[in-house]
matplotlib code that plots the C-alpha trace (Angstrom):
import matplotlib.pyplot as plt

x = [104.0, 104.0, 103.7, 100.4, 99.3, 100.3, 98.1, 95.0, 95.0, 95.5, 92.6, 90.5, 91.4, 90.6, 87.1, 86.6, 84.6, 87.2, 90.0, 90.5, 90.7, 93.2, 95.4, 95.2, 96.2, 99.0, 100.7, 100.8, 102.4, 105.1, 105.8, 106.1, 108.3, 110.6, 110.9, 111.9, 114.6, 115.9, 116.2, 118.2, 120.2, 121.1, 121.8, 124.1, 125.8, 126.5, 127.5, 130.0]
y = [77.4, 81.1, 80.8, 78.8, 81.8, 84.4, 82.1, 82.1, 85.7, 86.4, 84.2, 85.8, 89.5, 88.6, 87.2, 91.1, 93.5, 96.0, 94.0, 95.5, 99.3, 98.2, 96.2, 99.1, 101.1, 98.9, 98.5, 102.3, 102.7, 100.0, 101.7, 105.3, 103.4, 101.9, 104.8, 106.9, 104.3, 104.2, 108.2, 107.6, 105.2, 107.2, 110.5, 108.4, 107.1, 110.7, 112.5, 109.6]
z = [111.0, 110.4, 107.1, 107.9, 110.0, 107.0, 104.5, 106.8, 107.3, 103.6, 102.9, 105.6, 104.2, 100.5, 101.7, 102.9, 100.4, 101.4, 99.9, 96.7, 97.9, 100.8, 98.4, 95.7, 98.7, 99.7, 96.7, 95.9, 99.5, 98.5, 95.0, 96.8, 99.5, 96.6, 94.3, 97.8, 98.5, 95.0, 95.3, 98.4, 97.0, 93.8, 95.8, 98.0, 94.9, 93.3, 96.5, 97.6]

ax = plt.figure().add_subplot(projection="3d")
ax.plot(x, y, z, "-o")
ax.set_aspect("equal")
plt.show()
């Protein structure tokens, strides 16, 4: 049920003209968050 709702929402979102810009921004934010979390893990490894 939840997967069907997510798929419907994603399909609607992809049909919008601003999708490419928003998808790019979302990917950049996820990449930055991933590097930040990796930095926290590496810092914890060397501090501990």
